[in-house]
N, CA, C and O atoms as a printed pandas DataFrame, in Angstrom:
     atom_number atom_name residue_name chain_id  residue_number  x_coord  y_coord  z_coord
0              1         N          MET        A               1   25.785  -31.561    8.039
1              2        CA          MET        A               1   24.584  -30.328    8.032
2              3         C          MET        A               1   25.678  -29.308    7.838
3              4         O          MET        A               1   26.827  -29.430    8.261
4              5         N          PRO        A               2   25.060  -27.997    6.956
5              6        CA          PRO        A               2   26.110  -27.049    6.447
6              7         C          PRO        A               2   26.052  -25.736    8.039
7              8         O          PRO        A               2   25.291  -25.568    8.992
8              9         N          LYS        A               3   27.251  -25.124    7.562
9             10        CA          LYS        A               3   27.108  -24.320    8.834
10            11         C          LYS        A               3   26.172  -23.172    8.673
11            12         O          LYS        A               3   26.046  -22.630    7.575
12            13         N          MET        A               4   25.468  -22.754    9.796
13            14        CA          MET        A               4   24.395  -21.593    9.518
14            15         C          MET        A               4   24.702  -20.334    9.015
15            16         O          MET        A               4   25.860  -20.072    9.338
16            17         N          LYS        A               5   24.304  -19.625    8.508
17            18        CA          LYS        A               5   24.663  -18.479    7.946
18            19         C          LYS        A               5   23.720  -17.196    8.625
19            20         O          LYS        A               5   22.630  -17.269    9.194
20            21         N          THR        A               6   24.774  -15.727    8.269
21            22        CA          THR        A               6   24.353  -15.142    9.450
22            23         C          THR        A               6   23.078  -14.013    8.551
23            24         O          THR        A               6   23.241  -13.601    7.403
24            25         N          HIS        A               7   22.130  -13.771    9.242
25            26        CA          HIS        A               7   21.371  -12.701    8.595
26            27         C          HIS        A               7   21.874  -11.394    8.404
27            28         O          HIS        A               7   22.066  -10.770    9.447
28            29         N          LYS        A               8   22.123  -10.847    7.400
29            30        CA          LYS        A               8   23.165  -10.013    6.961
30            31         C          LYS        A               8   22.308   -8.580    7.357
31            32         O          LYS        A               8   22.766   -7.598    7.942
32            33         N          GLY        A               9   20.729   -8.810    6.779
33            34        CA          GLY        A               9   19.980   -7.572    7.055
34            35         C          GLY        A               9   19.758   -7.670    8.703
35            36         O          GLY        A               9   18.985   -6.755    8.987
36            37         N          THR        A              10   20.033   -8.226    9.608
37            38        CA          THR        A              10   20.152   -8.250   11.265
38            39         C          THR        A              10   21.647   -7.800   11.341
39            40         O          THR        A              10   21.996   -6.669   11.680
40            41         N          ALA        A              11   22.424   -8.736   11.012
41            42        CA          ALA        A              11   23.984   -7.874   11.456
42            43         C          ALA        A              11   23.905   -6.541   10.713
43            44         O          ALA        A              11   24.818   -5.927   11.264
44            45         N          LYS        A              12   23.483   -5.868    9.980
45            46        CA          LYS        A              12   23.716   -4.619    9.207
46            47         C          LYS        A              12   23.089   -3.397   10.436
47            48         O          LYS        A              12   23.554   -2.257   10.474
48            49         N          ARG        A              13   22.142   -3.804   11.245
49            50        CA          ARG        A              13   20.837   -2.981   12.205
50            51         C          ARG        A              13   21.822   -3.557   13.486
51            52         O          ARG        A              13   22.572   -2.595   13.644
52            53         N          VAL        A              14   22.116   -4.291   14.196
53            54        CA          VAL        A              14   22.551   -4.716   15.413
54            55         C          VAL        A              14   23.877   -4.667   15.977
55            56         O          VAL        A              14   24.541   -5.574   15.474
56            57         N          ARG        A              15   24.610   -3.931   16.886
57            58        CA          ARG        A              15   25.548   -4.244   16.692
58            59         C          ARG        A              15   25.875   -4.610   18.413
59            60         O          ARG        A              15   25.130   -4.144   19.275
60            61         N          ILE        A              16   27.080   -5.498   18.779
61            62        CA          ILE        A              16   26.887   -6.361   19.885
62            63         C          ILE        A              16   28.185   -5.764   20.825
63            64         O          ILE        A              16   29.282   -5.643   20.280
64            65         N          THR        A              17   28.006   -5.392   22.283
65            66        CA          THR        A              17   28.605   -4.615   23.055
66            67         C          THR        A              17   29.765   -5.744   23.361
67            68         O          THR        A              17   29.767   -6.809   22.744
68            69         N          GLY        A              18   30.698   -5.446   24.308
69            70        CA          GLY        A              18   31.938   -5.941   24.652
70            71         C          GLY        A              18   31.032   -7.050   25.681
71            72         O          GLY        A              18   31.059   -8.237   25.357
72            73         N          SER        A              19   30.316   -6.680   26.791
73            74        CA          SER        A              19   29.722   -7.809   27.464
74            75         C          SER        A              19   28.695   -8.264   27.054
75            76         O          SER        A              19   28.009   -8.635   28.006
76            77         N          GLY        A              20   28.015   -8.506   25.697
77            78        CA          GLY        A              20   27.425   -9.535   24.781
78            79         C          GLY        A              20   26.035   -8.499   24.838
79            80         O          GLY        A              20   25.160   -9.344   24.646
80            81         N          LYS        A              21   25.523   -7.579   24.942
81            82        CA          LYS        A              21   24.535   -6.961   24.734
82            83         C          LYS        A              21   24.379   -6.611   23.287
83            84         O          LYS        A              21   25.390   -6.191   22.724
84            85         N          LEU        A              22   23.352   -6.709   22.645
85            86        CA          LEU        A              22   23.021   -6.143   21.710
86            87         C          LEU        A              22   21.906   -4.673   21.520
87            88         O          LEU        A              22   20.733   -4.889   21.825
88            89         N          ARG        A              23   22.160   -3.645   21.173
89            90        CA          ARG        A              23   22.268   -2.530   20.641
90            91         C          ARG        A              23   21.863   -2.295   19.206
91            92         O          ARG        A              23   22.476   -2.789   18.260
92            93         N          ARG        A              24   20.422   -1.241   19.043
93            94        CA          ARG        A              24   20.208   -0.886   17.800
94            95         C          ARG        A              24   19.789    0.666   17.587
95            96         O          ARG        A              24   19.223    1.291   18.484
96            97         N          GLN        A              25   20.022    1.083   16.677
97            98        CA          GLN        A              25   19.163    2.639   16.245
98            99         C          GLN        A              25   18.143    2.403   16.816
99           100         O          GLN        A              25   17.631    1.303   17.021
100          101         N          GLN        A              26   17.601    3.947   17.259
101          102        CA          GLN        A              26   16.014    4.482   17.539
102          103         C          GLN        A              26   15.158    4.391   16.486
103          104         O          GLN        A              26   15.688    4.764   15.440
104          105         N          THR        A              27   13.814    3.963   16.356
105          106        CA          THR        A              27   13.210    4.500   15.271
106          107         C          THR        A              27   12.995    5.561   15.160
107          108         O          THR        A              27   13.598    6.155   16.054
108          109         N          GLY        A              28   12.282    6.433   14.364
109          110        CA          GLY        A              28   12.008    7.484   13.976
110          111         C          GLY        A              28   12.639    9.202   13.760
111          112         O          GLY        A              28   12.342   10.385   13.927
112          113         N          LEU        A              29   13.648    8.337   13.297
113          114        CA          LEU        A              29   14.985    9.352   12.991
114          115         C          LEU        A              29   15.264    9.503   11.124
115          116         O          LEU        A              29   16.297    9.898   10.583
116          117         N          ARG        A              30   13.940    9.035   10.429
117          118        CA          ARG        A              30   14.320    8.768    9.329
118          119         C          ARG        A              30   13.675    9.927    8.181
119          120         O          ARG        A              30   14.249   10.046    7.099
120          121         N          HIS        A              31   12.593   10.665    8.462
121          122        CA          HIS        A              31   11.423   11.448    7.999
122          123         C          HIS        A              31   11.072   12.548    8.712
123          124         O          HIS        A              31   11.503   12.764    9.845
124          125         N          ARG        A              32   10.229   13.349    8.060
125          126        CA          ARG        A              32    9.481   14.273    8.536
126          127         C          ARG        A              32    9.898   15.053    9.723
127          128         O          ARG        A              32    9.043   15.668   10.359
128          129         N          LEU        A              33   11.492   15.084   10.168
129          130        CA          LEU        A              33   12.291   15.749   11.100
130          131         C          LEU        A              33   11.926   17.240   11.439
131          132         O          LEU        A              33   12.213   17.715   12.538
132          133         N          GLU        A              34   11.133   18.134   10.231
133          134        CA          GLU        A              34   10.769   19.371   10.431
134          135         C          GLU        A              34    9.677   19.436   11.864
135          136         O          GLU        A              34    9.949   20.223   12.770
136          137         N          LYS        A              35    8.596   18.647   11.941
137          138        CA          LYS        A              35    7.678   18.321   12.402
138          139         C          LYS        A              35    7.911   18.467   14.426
139          140         O          LYS        A              35    7.330   18.988   15.378
140          141         N          LYS        A              36    9.268   17.534   14.126
141          142        CA          LYS        A              36    9.909   16.856   15.256
142          143         C          LYS        A              36   10.305   18.386   16.119
143          144         O          LYS        A              36   10.625   19.384   15.473
144          145         N          SER        A              37   10.236   18.397   17.511
145          146        CA          SER        A              37   11.328   19.205   18.322
146          147         C          SER        A              37   12.541   18.639   18.306
147          148         O          SER        A              37   12.728   17.453   18.030
148          149         N          SER        A              38   13.882   19.872   18.749
149          150        CA          SER        A              38   15.113   19.589   18.952
150          151         C          SER        A              38   15.377   18.456   19.422
151          152         O          SER        A              38   16.083   17.488   19.137
152          153         N          LYS        A              39   14.304   18.930   20.595
153          154        CA          LYS        A              39   14.710   17.927   21.856
154          155         C          LYS        A              39   14.067   16.288   21.475
155          156         O          LYS        A              39   14.464   15.291   22.077
156          157         N          GLU        A              40   13.137   16.246   20.498
157          158        CA          GLU        A              40   12.550   14.635   20.267
158          159         C          GLU        A              40   13.625   14.300   19.487
159          160         O          GLU        A              40   14.097   13.220   19.840
160          161         N          THR        A              41   14.382   14.974   18.261
161          162        CA          THR        A              41   15.148   14.630   17.462
162          163         C          THR        A              41   16.660   14.138   18.251
163          164         O          THR        A              41   17.427   13.240   17.904
164          165         N          ARG        A              42   16.744   14.926   19.234
165          166        CA          ARG        A              42   18.097   14.574   20.529
166          167         C          ARG        A              42   17.981   13.035   20.872
167          168         O          ARG        A              42   18.908   12.264   20.621
168          169         N          ASP        A              43   16.801   12.625   21.457
169          170        CA          ASP        A              43   16.616   12.108   22.422
170          171         C          ASP        A              43   15.971   10.855   21.389
171          172         O          ASP        A              43   15.634    9.745   21.799
172          173         N          LEU        A              44   15.904   11.235   20.231
173          174        CA          LEU        A              44   16.279    9.644   19.506
174          175         C          LEU        A              44   17.395    9.338   18.657
175          176         O          LEU        A              44   17.355    8.442   17.814
176          177         N          SER        A              45   18.232    9.955   18.836
177          178        CA          SER        A              45   19.879   10.017   18.465
178          179         C          SER        A              45   20.255    8.755   19.085
179          180         O          SER        A              45   19.730    8.473   20.162
180          181         N          GLY        A              46   21.071    7.974   18.566
181          182        CA          GLY        A              46   22.026    7.296   19.556
182          183         C          GLY        A              46   21.664    5.624   19.654
183          184         O          GLY        A              46   21.307    5.006   18.651
184          185         N          THR        A              47   21.758    5.188   20.555
185          186        CA          THR        A              47   21.443    3.663   20.434
186          187         C          THR        A              47   20.880    2.933   21.900
187          188         O          THR        A              47   21.243    3.161   23.054
188          189         N          THR        A              48   20.000    2.108   21.456
189          190        CA          THR        A              48   19.400    1.526   22.509
190          191         C          THR        A              48   19.100    0.175   22.756
191          192         O          THR        A              48   19.284   -0.414   21.690
192          193         N          GLU        A              49   18.659   -0.767   23.790
193          194        CA          GLU        A              49   18.791   -2.037   23.973
194          195         C          GLU        A              49   17.439   -2.519   22.947
195          196         O          GLU        A              49   16.327   -2.073   22.662
196          197         N          VAL        A              50   18.428   -3.903   22.545
197          198        CA          VAL        A              50   17.475   -4.583   22.248
198          199         C          VAL        A              50   16.171   -5.116   22.791
199          200         O          VAL        A              50   16.359   -5.542   23.931
200          201         N          ALA        A              51   14.838   -5.259   22.374
201          202        CA          ALA        A              51   14.043   -6.055   23.797
202          203         C          ALA        A              51   14.166   -7.068   24.084
203          204         O          ALA        A              51   14.594   -7.773   23.170
204          205         N          LYS        A              52   13.930   -7.714   25.287
205          206        CA          LYS        A              52   14.274   -8.823   25.883
206          207         C          LYS        A              52   13.273   -9.817   25.031
207          208         O          LYS        A              52   13.646  -10.890   24.557
208          209         N          PRO        A              53   12.107   -9.349   24.930
209          210        CA          PRO        A              53   11.665  -10.724   24.232
210          211         C          PRO        A              53   12.371  -10.887   22.969
211          212         O          PRO        A              53   12.433  -12.027   22.509
212          213         N          ASP        A              54   13.014   -9.747   22.219
213          214        CA          ASP        A              54   13.807  -10.486   20.669
214          215         C          ASP        A              54   15.020  -10.836   20.887
215          216         O          ASP        A              54   15.729  -11.195   19.947
216          217         N          VAL        A              55   15.438  -10.798   22.053
217          218        CA          VAL        A              55   16.948  -10.721   21.937
218          219         C          VAL        A              55   17.278  -12.230   21.681
219          220         O          VAL        A              55   18.328  -12.458   21.078
220          221         N          SER        A              56   16.272  -13.596   22.185
221          222        CA          SER        A              56   16.900  -14.797   21.413
222          223         C          SER        A              56   16.771  -14.837   20.110
223          224         O          SER        A              56   17.727  -15.227   19.439
224          225         N          ARG        A              57   15.960  -14.572   19.696
225          226        CA          ARG        A              57   15.346  -14.074   18.076
226          227         C          ARG        A              57   16.830  -13.816   17.207
227          228         O          ARG        A              57   17.568  -14.468   16.468
228          229         N          VAL        A              58   16.742  -12.049   17.959
229          230        CA          VAL        A              58   18.054  -11.837   17.079
230          231         C          VAL        A              58   19.603  -12.884   17.386
231          232         O          VAL        A              58   20.245  -13.302   16.423
232          233         N          ASN        A              59   19.894  -13.094   18.376
233          234        CA          ASN        A              59   21.197  -13.646   17.895
234          235         C          ASN        A              59   21.027  -15.131   17.368
235          236         O          ASN        A              59   22.017  -15.806   17.085
236          237         N          ARG        A              60   19.759  -15.604   17.249
237          238        CA          ARG        A              60   19.761  -16.398   16.184
238          239         C          ARG        A              60   19.772  -16.345   15.386
239          240         O          ARG        A              60   20.324  -17.317   14.869
240          241         N          LEU        A              61   19.362  -15.520   14.617
241          242        CA          LEU        A              61   19.561  -14.521   13.343
242          243         C          LEU        A              61   20.912  -14.361   13.200
243          244         O          LEU        A              61   21.323  -14.613   12.068
244          245         N          LEU        A              62   21.882  -13.954   14.158
245          246        CA          LEU        A              62   23.196  -13.359   13.965
246          247         C          LEU        A              62   24.406  -14.763   14.564
247          248         O          LEU        A              62   25.629  -14.703   14.692
248          249         N          GLY        A              63   23.582  -15.772   14.789
249          250        CA          GLY        A              63   24.377  -17.086   14.658
250          251         C          GLY        A              63   25.069  -17.333   15.735
251          252         O          GLY        A              63   26.202  -17.800   15.852
252          253         N          ARG        A              64   24.085  -16.885   16.747
253          254        CA          ARG        A              64   24.868  -16.935   18.107
254          255         C          ARG        A              64   24.321  -17.493   18.690
255          256         O          ARG        A              64   24.682  -17.720   19.844
């Protein structure tokens, strides 16, 4: 049986923390930024955890 390949699209979007949690960028920071308040833009910056129902699927895509 061949080795399982990492899904590169997912690998570029998700980071694994030291404790093994999955972090991703928040959505909504690509366009229409003039309409959004500075507070909203600040709150959207940074990372957030991958949602619980998606964790097993993302782990499988990453070959974990």
